[in-house]
C-alpha positions as CSV (number, residue, x, y, z in Angstrom):
1,X,-16.9,94.3,-4.5
2,X,-18.8,91.1,-5.4
3,X,-19.2,90.3,-9.1
4,X,-16.2,92.2,-10.3
5,X,-15.9,90.1,-13.5
6,X,-19.2,91.3,-14.8
7,X,-20.0,94.5,-16.6
8,X,-21.7,96.3,-13.7
9,X,-19.3,94.9,-11.1
10,X,-16.2,96.0,-13.0
11,X,-17.7,99.5,-13.5
12,X,-18.5,99.7,-9.8
13,X,-15.0,98.5,-8.9
14,X,-13.5,101.2,-11.1
15,X,-15.7,103.8,-9.4
16,X,-14.5,102.8,-6.0
17,X,-10.8,102.9,-7.2
18,X,-11.3,106.3,-8.7
19,X,-13.0,107.8,-5.6
20,X,-10.4,109.3,-3.2
21,X,-12.8,108.8,-0.3
22,X,-13.2,105.1,-0.9
23,X,-10.7,102.2,-0.6
24,X,-11.2,98.9,-2.4
25,X,-10.1,96.3,0.1
26,X,-11.2,93.1,-1.7
27,X,-13.1,91.7,-4.7
28,X,-15.1,88.5,-5.0
29,X,-16.4,86.5,-8.0
30,X,-17.1,82.8,-8.1
31,X,-16.0,82.7,-11.7
32,X,-12.5,84.1,-10.9
33,X,-9.3,82.2,-10.4
34,X,-7.2,85.3,-9.7
35,X,-5.6,85.8,-6.3
36,X,-5.2,89.5,-6.9
37,X,-7.3,92.1,-8.8
38,X,-4.1,93.2,-10.6
39,X,-4.1,89.9,-12.5
40,X,-7.2,91.1,-14.4
41,X,-6.1,93.0,-17.5
42,X,-8.7,95.7,-16.8
43,X,-7.1,96.4,-13.4
44,X,-3.4,96.1,-14.0
45,X,-1.4,97.8,-11.2
46,X,-4.1,97.4,-8.6
47,X,-3.0,95.4,-5.5
48,X,-6.3,94.2,-4.1
49,X,-6.9,90.6,-2.8
50,X,-9.3,88.6,-5.0
51,X,-11.5,85.7,-3.7
52,X,-13.6,83.1,-5.5
53,X,-14.9,81.2,-2.4
54,X,-17.3,82.9,-0.1
55,X,-16.1,80.9,2.9
56,X,-12.5,82.0,2.4
57,X,-13.1,85.7,2.5
58,X,-11.2,87.6,5.2
59,X,-11.7,91.4,5.1
60,X,-12.1,94.5,7.2
61,X,-14.6,96.0,4.6
62,X,-17.4,98.1,5.9
63,X,-19.5,98.0,2.7
64,X,-20.2,95.0,0.4
65,X,-21.2,96.1,-3.2
66,X,-23.0,93.2,-5.0
67,X,-23.6,92.9,-8.7
68,X,-23.6,89.2,-9.1
69,X,-26.4,86.8,-10.2
70,X,-29.9,86.0,-8.7
71,X,-28.8,82.5,-7.5
72,X,-25.9,83.9,-5.5
73,X,-26.9,87.3,-4.1
74,X,-29.0,86.0,-1.2
75,X,-26.1,84.0,0.3
76,X,-23.7,86.8,-0.4
77,X,-25.9,89.3,1.4
78,X,-26.3,86.9,4.4
79,X,-22.5,86.6,4.6
80,X,-22.1,90.3,4.6
81,X,-24.7,91.0,7.3
82,X,-23.4,88.2,9.5
83,X,-19.9,89.7,9.3
84,X,-21.1,93.3,10.1
85,X,-20.6,94.5,6.5
86,X,-23.3,96.8,5.0
87,X,-24.6,95.3,1.7
88,X,-25.3,97.6,-1.2
89,X,-27.1,95.3,-3.6
90,X,-27.8,95.9,-7.2
91,X,-28.4,92.3,-8.1
92,X,-32.1,91.6,-8.9
93,X,-34.1,88.4,-8.8
94,X,-34.5,87.7,-5.0
95,X,-37.9,86.6,-3.8
96,X,-40.0,88.7,-1.4
97,X,-39.4,86.1,1.3
98,X,-35.6,86.3,0.8
99,X,-35.7,90.1,1.1
100,X,-37.8,89.9,4.3
101,X,-35.3,87.4,5.7
102,X,-32.4,89.7,5.0
103,X,-34.3,92.7,6.5
104,X,-34.9,90.7,9.7
105,X,-31.2,89.7,9.8
106,X,-30.1,93.3,9.3
107,X,-32.2,94.4,12.2
108,X,-30.9,91.6,14.4
109,X,-27.3,92.5,13.6
110,X,-28.0,96.3,13.6
111,X,-26.4,96.6,10.2
112,X,-27.5,99.1,7.5
113,X,-28.0,98.0,3.9
114,X,-29.7,98.7,0.6
115,X,-31.3,96.7,-2.1
116,X,-31.8,98.9,-5.1
117,X,-33.5,97.5,-8.2
118,X,-31.9,100.4,-10.1
119,X,-29.2,102.9,-9.1
120,X,-30.0,105.3,-11.8
121,X,-31.5,108.6,-10.6
122,X,-33.7,108.7,-13.7
123,X,-35.1,105.3,-12.8
124,X,-35.9,106.3,-9.3
125,X,-37.7,109.4,-10.5
126,X,-39.6,107.4,-13.1
127,X,-41.0,105.2,-10.4
128,X,-42.0,108.2,-8.3
129,X,-43.6,109.9,-11.3
130,X,-45.4,106.7,-12.3
131,X,-46.9,106.3,-8.8
132,X,-48.3,109.9,-9.0
133,X,-49.8,109.3,-12.4
134,X,-51.4,106.1,-11.4
135,X,-53.7,108.0,-9.0
136,X,-55.4,109.4,-12.1
137,X,-54.7,106.8,-14.8
138,X,-55.4,103.3,-13.4
139,X,-54.9,101.6,-16.8
140,X,-51.2,101.1,-17.2
141,X,-48.7,98.9,-18.9
142,X,-45.0,98.6,-18.2
143,X,-42.4,97.9,-20.9
144,X,-38.8,97.3,-19.8
145,X,-36.0,96.9,-22.3
146,X,-32.5,95.5,-21.5
147,X,-29.4,94.0,-23.1
148,X,-29.8,90.3,-24.2
149,X,-27.4,89.0,-21.5
150,X,-29.8,89.9,-18.7
151,X,-30.9,86.7,-16.8
152,X,-34.1,87.6,-15.0
153,X,-37.4,88.9,-16.5
154,X,-39.1,91.1,-15.8
155,X,-36.5,93.4,-14.4
156,X,-36.4,94.4,-10.8
157,X,-37.1,98.0,-11.8
158,X,-40.3,97.0,-13.6
159,X,-41.4,94.9,-10.6
160,X,-40.7,97.8,-8.2
161,X,-42.5,100.2,-10.5
162,X,-45.6,97.9,-10.5
163,X,-45.5,97.6,-6.7
164,X,-45.3,101.4,-6.3
165,X,-48.2,101.8,-8.6
166,X,-50.2,99.1,-6.8
167,X,-49.8,101.1,-3.5
168,X,-52.1,103.8,-5.0
169,X,-54.2,101.8,-7.5
170,X,-56.9,99.2,-6.8
171,X,-56.4,95.9,-8.6
172,X,-58.1,96.3,-12.0
173,X,-58.5,93.9,-14.9
174,X,-57.5,95.8,-18.0
175,X,-58.7,95.3,-21.5
176,X,-61.5,93.2,-22.9
177,X,-62.5,90.5,-20.3
178,X,-63.2,88.1,-23.2
179,X,-59.8,88.7,-24.9
180,X,-57.7,85.7,-25.9
181,X,-54.1,85.2,-26.7
182,X,-53.4,83.7,-30.2
183,X,-49.8,83.1,-29.0
184,X,-49.5,82.4,-25.2
185,X,-47.7,85.3,-23.4
186,X,-48.6,87.9,-26.0
187,X,-50.1,90.2,-23.4
188,X,-47.1,89.9,-21.1
189,X,-46.8,89.1,-17.4
190,X,-49.7,90.3,-15.1
191,X,-49.4,92.1,-11.7
192,X,-52.7,93.1,-10.2
193,X,-54.2,93.6,-13.6
194,X,-51.2,95.6,-14.9
195,X,-49.2,94.1,-17.8
196,X,-45.4,94.0,-17.8
197,X,-43.5,93.3,-21.0
198,X,-39.8,92.4,-21.2
199,X,-37.7,93.2,-24.3
200,X,-34.2,91.7,-24.7
201,X,-32.0,93.0,-27.5
202,X,-28.3,93.5,-28.2
203,X,-27.4,97.2,-28.2
204,X,-29.7,98.0,-25.3
205,X,-28.5,98.8,-21.7
206,X,-31.5,99.5,-19.4
207,X,-34.7,101.3,-20.4
208,X,-38.3,101.5,-19.2
209,X,-41.5,102.9,-20.4
210,X,-44.7,103.2,-18.3
211,X,-47.7,103.9,-20.5
212,X,-51.0,105.2,-19.1
213,X,-54.3,105.4,-21.0
214,X,-57.5,107.2,-20.3
215,X,-60.6,108.4,-22.3
216,X,-59.2,110.4,-25.2
217,X,-55.7,110.8,-23.8
218,X,-52.5,109.0,-22.8
219,X,-49.3,109.6,-20.9
220,X,-45.9,107.9,-21.4
221,X,-43.1,108.2,-18.9
222,X,-39.7,106.9,-20.0
223,X,-36.2,106.6,-18.7
224,X,-33.0,105.5,-20.5
225,X,-29.7,104.4,-19.2
226,X,-27.3,104.5,-22.2
227,X,-24.2,103.6,-20.2
228,X,-23.5,101.7,-17.0
229,X,-21.7,104.7,-15.7
230,X,-25.1,106.2,-15.1
231,X,-25.7,103.9,-12.2
232,X,-22.5,104.9,-10.4
233,X,-23.9,108.1,-9.0
234,X,-26.5,106.1,-7.0
235,X,-24.0,103.4,-6.0
236,X,-21.7,106.2,-4.7
237,X,-24.5,107.8,-2.6
238,X,-25.4,104.4,-1.2
239,X,-21.8,103.6,-0.2
240,X,-21.4,107.0,1.5
241,X,-24.7,106.7,3.5
242,X,-25.5,103.1,4.2
243,X,-23.4,102.8,7.3
244,X,-25.5,105.5,9.0
245,X,-28.4,103.1,9.3
246,X,-29.3,99.9,11.2
247,X,-31.8,98.4,8.8
248,X,-32.0,97.1,5.2
249,X,-33.8,99.4,2.8
250,X,-35.3,98.5,-0.5
251,X,-35.1,101.4,-3.0
252,X,-32.4,104.1,-3.5
253,X,-35.0,106.7,-2.8
254,X,-34.7,105.8,0.9
255,X,-31.2,107.3,1.0
256,X,-31.8,110.3,-1.2
């Protein structure tokens, strides 16, 4: 379990501990100084080796769960694949080139893996519903809302939503072609004519709205993750299934 000091990582570590079919054989976090997970007040009584240097990890793990940070996840995933460990990655922020490199490495090593922008079942359904709606409503804006500690913007879920919509929608410039921004950035980021807006506020966890507009009507699809425990169903499914494959998938829907 990589990133166990963070909120998502600690929740995932607890999920593994609580599942009788899983065994937590190691934890990793570059911010940690503990030698054992039991030294962390949240995990007292657990006897699990803890590492803070990637190069010093020795493990017989079959799955590597990663909830770390965008600057670390690529090297973490390469380490896992090179050691025959199936990565289940919830960390966002990797470039398309990095993902392609990891997919090529997974095929070379014949190791299964998953990169999931979101492990929430509601988020997976939102992306599928949005893709269906975009066939009929090409004018669309995406609003993603997260807690104010989130590092990357827009979220991986919002980017994945835009990519899925783009598969069925021709690039289209939305709005008035002569429109100007009084304050730069007011219209949000642009992806093939779609606009993506990122909200960061305390009190939020993870939420997304996809708004479609047409002549005289509109459609809004929204999902809300109120607690990080909502992501654990998807993580559990991924851990159970990922070893059955020999390639690296992007999107939880590939395992459902």
